[in-house]
DRENTOR-760116 format. One record per residue: z, y, x of N, C-alpha, C in turn. Coordinates in pm, whole numbers, plus 32768, in hexadecimal, padded with zeros to 4 digits. Last residue first. Layout:
N
ZYXZYXZYX
...
END
This chain:
233
BBA8FE2D9524BB39FE16954EBAD3FE8A9537
BCF0FE8E95A3BC8FFE929545BBF7FE7F9579
BE00FDAA9634BD7CFE119651BD28FE0995C8
BEB8FD12961FBEAEFD9295D4BE49FDCB95DF
BE8DFC5A96D3BE62FC30964CBE80FC8F95F7
BDEBFC509801BE55FC9C97C2BE29FC9E9722
BDCEFB4D98DEBDA7FB8C9862BE1DFBF99831
BD98FB5A9A2DBDE4FB2C99CDBDBFFB919954
BC40FB789AABBCD5FB829ABABD03FB609A32
BB2EFB129A97BB5CFB939A72BBE5FBCD9A80
BB1FFA229B14BA94FA919B1EBAE6FB0B9B08
BBE3F9899AE5BBC6F9999B69BB5BF9FA9B7D
BC07F9AA99BDBC60F9D19A1ABC26F9F49AA9
BAFFF8EB999CBB28F9809959BB83F9BF99BB
BA30F7FF999FBA6AF83299E3BA98F8CD99AA
B9B8F6C1995DB9BEF730990CBA33F7859942
B8B4F5F599E4B943F63399F2B93FF6AB999C
B7EAF4F499CFB80DF56C9983B885F59A99A6
B7F5F3F29A1FB773F4369A35B779F4C099FB
B8E1F31B9AC0B8C4F3759A5DB83AF3DF9A91
B947F2459B7FB8B4F24B9B3DB897F2C09AD1
BA1DF2619C2ABA1EF1F19BB4B989F1F29B61
BA07F3679CA3B9FCF2C09D00B9E0F2539C97
B9F6F3FE9BCEB986F3EB9C19B990F3749C60
BB19F3E09B82BAAEF3C89B37BA3CF38E9B66
BB9CF4449C63BB9DF3CA9C60BB2FF39B9C04
BB38F5639C41BB23F5179CCEBB36F4839CB8
BBB9F5B29B5DBB1DF5989B6BBB04F5459BF4
BCB0F5E39B16BC80F5609B45BC0DF55A9B4A
BCCDF70D9ACCBD3EF6B79B0FBD14F6269B56
BBF6F75F9A3BBC17F7A19AB7BC85F7339B1D
BB63F61499D0BB99F69399C0BBBAF6DB9A4A
BAC0F4EF999BBAF3F54499ECBB07F5D299C7
B9A0F47198F6BA20F452991BBA3CF4BF998A
B898F3F89841B8DEF4909839B96AF4639867
B77EF3799891B80DF3649885B865F3C798A6
B63DF37A9820B6B2F3CA984DB740F386983A
B588F2EC97D2B560F327983FB5D0F37398A7
B4E2F1EF96FBB556F211974BB52DF27197D6
B472F1FF95DEB439F21B967AB49AF25896D4
B3FEF18694BBB474F183951FB436F18395BE
B341F17193FFB3A0F1D793F7B425F1C99453
B2B9F0779426B271F1219433B2D2F18C942F
B353EFA0950EB33FEFE2948CB30FF063949B
B3E4EEBC95C9B35AEF0695B7B356EF1D9516
B4FDEED4968BB4C0EEBA960CB43FEEFE95F8
B55BEF1D976BB4FBEEBD9778B4CBEEB696F2
B630EFC0974DB5BBEFEC977AB547EF91978C
B720EF1C9713B6C6EF4396ABB64EEF9696D9
B782EEE29831B754EE7997CDB6F4EEB2976D
B79BEFF4989BB749EF9E98D8B715EF1F988D
B859F06597F3B7EDF09097FEB77CF037982A
B931EF979811B8E6EF97979CB87CEFDB9799
B96CEFF5990FB943EF58990AB8F5EF549891
B9C0F0FF98FCB935F0DF9952B902F0459937
BAB6F0C99894BA57F1009835B9C1F0F19886
BB3EF03F994DBB2AF00198C3BAB5F0389891
BB43F1259A12BAFCF0999A33BAEBF04F99AD
BBD4F1DA9992BB40F1FA99BABB10F16E99C5
BCCEF148999BBC98F1619913BBF2F1809922
BD00F1299AB4BCE7F0A19A5CBCA8F0CE99D6
BD4CF2339AF0BCC9F1E19B1EBCA1F1799ADA
BE3CF2A69ADFBDEFF2859A6DBD4DF24E9A7B
BE96F2B59BDBBEDDF25D9B78BE8EF25E9AFF
BE16F3819C5DBDF0F30B9C81BE25F2879C0B
BE8FF4789C11BE27F4469BCEBDF3F3BC9BD9
BFEBF4929C06BF95F43F9C47BF0CF4339C0F
C05FF4EB9B05C047F53C9B85BFEBF51C9BF6
BF76F4C199E9BFC1F4739A5ABFC3F4C09AC9
BF01F4BF98B0BF1AF51D992DBF84F4BD996E
BDFCF3E2983EBE8AF4109830BEA9F45598B4
BC9DF41B9829BD22F3D6986DBDA2F425983B
BBCAF432973DBC28F476976DBC8EF423979F
BA59F3B89750BAEEF3B29735BB47F422976C
B92DF34596A3B99AF3BC96DEBA1EF39296D6
B802F2C696D1B87BF2AC96AEB8B9F32696E7
B68DF2D29670B6FEF2AD96B3B785F2A7967F
B5D9F34295ADB5B8F3459626B62BF33696A2
B54DF2DC9475B5C6F2D694CCB599F2CF956C
B4BFF39F9394B49CF35093FEB518F33E9453
B491F3C1923EB4EBF3D6929CB4B7F36C931E
B402F37C914BB3E0F40F9198B45CF42591FC
B440F28190DDB3B7F2A39112B3AAF3139160
B538F1C890D4B53FF26490F0B4AFF2789125
B575F0BD90BBB586F112905CB562F1929050
B568F03091AEB52BEFED9132B519F04B90C6
B5D7F0D59268B55FF0A1927BB526F06E920A
B6F3F0EB91F8B696F1429204B5FCF1389216
B725EFE1921DB71BF0199185B6C6F0839187
B732EFB5932BB6D4EF6A92D0B6C8EFAA9251
B817F0739368B780F07D93A7B721F03B934F
B8DDEFE992D7B8CCF07592C7B83DF09092EA
B8F0EEF19367B8DFEEFD92D4B8A4EF9392AC
B93EEF4E9461B8A5EF059442B887EF1893C5
BA36EFCA9456B9B6F0039470B932EFD79464
BB12EF4E943BBAE6EF8B93B3BA56EFAB93CE
BB7FEF229515BB78EEA194C3BB13EED99435
BBEBF00F957BBB6DEFBD95BFBB45EF659568
BBF9F0F49464BC26F0A994D3BBA1F0649519
BB89F24B942ABBA0F1B893FEBBC8F1629485
BC1EF39E942BBBC0F32C946ABBFCF2AC942F
BD14F484948EBCBCF4499430BC55F3D29480
BE74F484950ABDC9F49B950DBD8CF455949D
BF65F43894ECBF58F4BF94F7BEB6F4ED94F5
BF71F3309501BF77F3529480BF53F3F1946B
BE9CF27495ABBEF7F2F295D0BEFDF3349550
BE26F19A961FBE37F1799599BECEF1F09591
BD83F1A696F8BE11F19C970EBE60F17F9684
BC83F1CB9698BCB0F14A96DCBD45F13496E6
BBE6F22A95BDBC72F26595E1BC9FF1D0963A
BA91F2B89599BAF5F24A95BDBB79F26B95E1
B9A1F34894E3BA1DF3579531BA81F2F2953F
B83BF3219519B8BDF2E794D4B940F303951B
B76DF4449517B7C4F3CE9561B820F3A39518
B610F4929474B6AFF4959485B6E1F42994FB
B522F5599425B554F5009488B5FBF5069496
B462F55A930BB4D5F58C9343B4F6F52993A8
B30CF59C92A9B37AF53792D5B3EFF56D9320
B2B5F6619180B2CDF6499203B325F5B8922D
B2A0F6AF9080B22CF67190BEB23EF6629146
B362F72B8FE7B310F77C9040B2A3F7309092
B3C6F6478F7EB390F6BE8F1DB35AF72F8F6B
B40EF5AB903BB3A2F5838FE3B37AF5FC8FAB
B501F624908AB475F6279104B408F61090A4
B595F5F68FB7B575F6858FE4B502F680903A
B5C8F4CC8FC4B575F51A8F58B547F5B78F69
B61FF4BC90C5B5ADF4799099B562F4C7902C
B715F52D90A9B6B2F550910FB626F53B90E0
B787F48F8FCDB763F5278FCBB711F55B902A
B796F3949058B749F3998FD1B71BF42E8FC5
B849F3D39127B7AFF3AD9152B77AF3B290D7
B937F40090BAB8E9F46D90FAB875F45290F5
B950F2F99032B944F36B8FC4B904F3E89015
B97BF25F910FB906F26590B4B8E9F2CB9071
BA0AF32C9229BA0AF2E59190B985F2CE9167
B9D9F3A39311BA50F3389301BA61F314928F
B92DF47D93DCB928F427936CB980F3C4935E
B91DF55494B8B9A1F52A9482B99DF4DA93F0
B848F5D29534B889F5739574B907F5179510
B722F62E94BFB798F61A9483B7E8F5B694D8
B611F704955CB66BF67E9549B6EFF6969522
B5B5F7F79517B56CF78A955DB59DF7019554
B5F8F8C9940BB620F86A9476B5C1F8089495
B58DF9399329B5A6F993938AB5C1F941940B
B56CF8BF923CB4F3F8E4927AB50DF92C92FE
B661F8519202B60DF80A9209B57EF844923D
B73EF91E91CEB70AF9089253B68FF89E9269
B767F90D90B7B75AF99E90F3B732F98A9178
B773F8099067B711F85F9033B6F7F8D5907A
B869F7AA90AAB7F8F78D90FBB780F7E790D8
B951F7ED9012B917F85E9081B8B9F83290AD
B99CF7178F8AB970F79E8F37B937F8188F90
B9FDF675903AB981F63D9010B937F6BF8FD5
BA7CF6FA9187BA91F6C690E7B9FCF6D690B5
BA98F68292C3BA31F6C89262BA58F68C91CC
BB47F6C793F8BB39F67D9362BAF2F6CF9308
BA5AF74894F5BAF0F74294AABAD4F6FE9422
B958F763954BB9B0F710959BBA3DF6F7953F
B81CF7B59526B8A0F7BA94EDB8E6F724951C
B748F874960CB785F7F895F8B822F7FF9592
B629F931963FB6B8F9199611B6CFF8AF95F9
B56CF99D974EB583F93C96FAB623F93796E5
B4EAFAF5972EB537FA8C976DB536FA159714
B4B9FC5D972AB494FBBE9712B4BAFB5D9774
B5F7FD13971EB554FD009781B547FC6E975D
B68EFD729606B687FD22967FB5FAFD0B96B4
B6B7FDD49512B6D0FE22957BB6B0FDD29606
B68FFD13945CB626FD8D9456B62BFDDD94C5
B77BFC6B947DB6E1FC3C948AB680FCAA94A8
B87DFCBC943DB844FCEF94C8B7B4FCD794CF
B8D2FC7F934AB8E1FD07936FB899FD2493E6
B875FB5B9344B839FBBE92DCB850FC569305
B91FFAF693FEB891FAF9941DB856FB6593D7
BA18FB29938CB9FCFB6693F9B950FB6A941D
BA02FA82929EBA12FB149282B9E9FB5792FF
BA0CF97F9315B996F9A992C6B999FA4D92B0
BAA0F9439441BAB3F95A93C1BA33F9AC938D
BA59F902954DBAD1F8C29511BAC2F8B6947E
B92EF9079618B9ADF95495C2B9EBF8E1955A
B896F90F973DB8D6F8BD96E6B949F9259691
B763F95B97CEB7D8F96E97C2B80EF91A973A
B660F93998EBB691F9049854B72AF93B984D
B626F9CC99C7B5BCF9A99950B5ECF99498D4
B69DFAB19AB6B6C5FA459A5CB654FA3399ED
B640FB669B70B608FADD9B87B64AFA7E9B13
B6A0FC739B4FB6CEFC119BD3B699FB929BCD
B665FCA19A65B61AFCE29ABAB655FCAB9B45
B72AFC1799E2B699FBE199D4B65DFC249A3C
B807FCAE9A17B7FEFC1A9A47B778FBFA9A4E
B7C0FD93998EB7DDFD889A1EB7CEFD1C9A55
B7CAFD239895B755FD5298C1B765FD6F9956
B8EDFD039872B885FC939863B81EFCB098A8
B967FE14989FB980FD9298F0B90DFD2298F8
B8EAFE5897AFB8C0FEC59825B8E4FE419899
B932FDED96DBB8B8FDD496F5B894FE23978C
BA83FD4E9739BA48FDCA970FB9A6FDB39713
BB23FC1996F9BAE4FC7C974BBA9FFCE39722
BB9EFB509643BBD8FBE79653BB8CFC3996BB
BAC6FA6496E1BB28FA7D968FBB91FAE596A1
B9F8FA1A9797BA0BFA9E9769BA73FABF9706
B9D1F9429898BA17F94B980DBA20F9CA97F4
B88BF9009929B8F4F950991BB922F9569897
B82CF7CB99C0B827F82D9942B8A6F87A9947
B773F73B9A9FB7CFF7929A8DB7C3F7CE9A09
B6F4F5E79AA7B6D7F6819A78B76BF6C89A60
B657F5109B94B6DFF55C9B5CB6D7F5CD9B22
B56DF4DF9C01B593F4999B9BB602F4C19B47
B562F5459D10B530F5879C90B534F5399C13
B5CAF49A9DBEB628F5239D9EB5ECF56B9D19
B5F2F3599D9CB58AF3BD9D9EB5D4F4339D57
B6E9F2A99E5AB6B1F2D89DE3B659F3489DF8
B795F2359F02B719F1FB9F0BB6CBF2469E8A
B89DF29F9F35B88FF22F9EECB7FCF2149ED6
B84CF3829FCFB8BAF3309FF9B8A9F2C09FA4
B796F40D9F0BB77CF3E09F90B7E3F3829FCA
B85FF46E9E63B7FEF41D9E2BB7C4F3E69EB7
B903F51A9EF8B949F4A29EA4B8D6F4399EA5
B859F5E69F3AB892F5A59F9EB8D2F50C9F69
B812F6649E1EB7A9F6029E6DB7F3F5C79EEE
B913F6A29DE5B8BFF63B9D91B85AF6059DEE
B931F7699E94B992F6FB9E93B93DF67F9E39
B866F8139E58B885F7D39EDEB8DAF7649EEB
B8A9F86D9D50B840F8159D63B824F7D39E0C
B99EF8DD9D98B99CF8719D31B912F81F9D4A
B93DF9BD9E29B9ADF9689E71B99AF8D29E1F
B89AFA419D85B869FA159DFFB8B5F9AE9E30
B953FA929CB9B8F4FA459C97B8BBF9FC9D1B
BA06FB369D5EBA2CFADF9D22B9C6FA5C9D04
B94FFC099DB6B970FBC39E0AB9BEFB3A9DD7
B904FC799CAFB89BFC449CFDB8D7FBE79D79
B9EDFCEA9C51B9C4FC6F9C23B957FC119C80
BAD8FD309D73BA7CFD489D22BA31FCC99CED
BC2EFCF59DABBB9BFCCD9DD4BB48FCFE9D5D
END
């Protein structure tokens, strides 16, 4: 199936599920995960209507950035503090903020450029040791610390990666827990907090994530097919 058909199918499914649960279809953003994908593949997806792309690694952003049609870039992978400086002026949103140290570095680099960097706090509701992110119980302290100490960061919401389950419905509880946090913290009044995104759901479980309130789904395999990790970018 061609990329255009894959994207069309995902959008149709996204809209169908949103309507089933009484949600506005336009509030759910489809982001293409472009890890290991070639610039040619990415540009084809953009020409098929993709407006936002997600990368897991700083190096891939740097290698592809000048070869891609203008688009909104997202950093979704684990971000080391020493690499923030390379992407701070390239990405629109960093999904994977999971430590005070990383927030400090993002704030510092954003201040140097006189910009405000949009971020999401990455939550690990299952406390899955194979994934990054802070626990549910740590989220409030992290959020308040950033608001009190980082003038050049704007918190736009939360992100999570649920553990893999053969039946995606089995992870719905994790999405529900993060949505409850999102609803609670979105009530906070602060100039550097403007909740808009709850980034949940990937190719395997995005349908469940939409039911549980996701406003941003990160889709790679369902758009591009299975990854070939030996392929050169």
